[in-house]
N, C-alpha and C positions, 0 to 999 in steps of 0.2 A: 963646343957643340952648339949648333943652331937651335933656335926656338922651334918646338914641334910644329908650329903653325906658320913658319916663315914662308913656305911656298904659297899658302893661301893668302897671307898678308901681301906678298909681292904681287900676286895675281890681281888682288883687289885694287892695289895702287896702280898697276899698269892699266887696268880697265877704266878706272876713274880718270887717269891721265889721258887715255884714248878718247873718252867721252867729253873731255874738256873741263872737267871739274876743277882743275887747277888754273884755268885761264882767267885772266883779269882779277887776280887776287889783289887785295889792298897791299901796297908796298912792293909789288912785283917789280923786279929790275932795280930796286934801290938797295943800298948797302944796309946791313943789319945795324941796329942802334949799338952804340958803344956800350960795353959791359965792363964795369970795374971789377966785378967778382964773378967770373964765369962758373966757378964751382958751385956757387949758391944762387945763380941767376934765377932759376925757376922758383925756388923757395922765396927769394926776395920779392919777385913779382907777385906771387900769390899773397904774401903778407901785405904788400903795398896795395894791391887791388881790393883787399878786404879791410883796409883801414887800420892795420896794425901799426903800432909805433914802438920805438925802443922803450924799454922799461923806465929809463931816466925821464923820458918825455912824459910818459903816463903818470909817473910819480910826481913830477913837477906840476902837472895840471891839477892833481889831487891837492897838492900843497897850496897852490894858488886859490883853489876853492875853499880850503880851510881858512886861509888868511882872510878871505872875503867874509866868510861866516863869522870869524872872530871879530872883525870890525863891526858887524851888525848885531852882535850879541852883547847884552848887558848883564845877563845872569852869570854870577861868579862861578857857580858849579859847572855850568855849560862851558864857560870860557876855559876853566881848568882842564876839562875833558878835551876840548879842541886843542889846547896847547900840548897836551900829552900826545894826541894823535899826530900833531905837526912834528913833534920831536921824533916819533917813530918813523914817519915818512922821511924826514931829513936823514936819519940813520940809514934807511933803506936806499936812499939816493946815493949816499956816500959809498955804501957797499957795491951798488950797481956800477958806479963810476970806477971803482977799483978793479972790478971784474973785467971792465973794459971794452 
């Protein structure tokens, strides 16, 4: 069954085409870019355009920040808390890698 507005949609597209709305579009006449994962292409593009990164990358960045904080901290209590946080993040990285 077609969408109830399919005739209206097609009429608007035809009118825009007639008016030249699709003339001189960027990339016209060029092949589409190669897509490694066509089923998730739209989702991947949205995530990439919004700066999303894989969980392992995000966790690795957090771990690097904690390591830097540990180097700069002399307080034993704070160092113990940082090491505890680092241990948790390392475990989360391992889990994320296994999920794959």
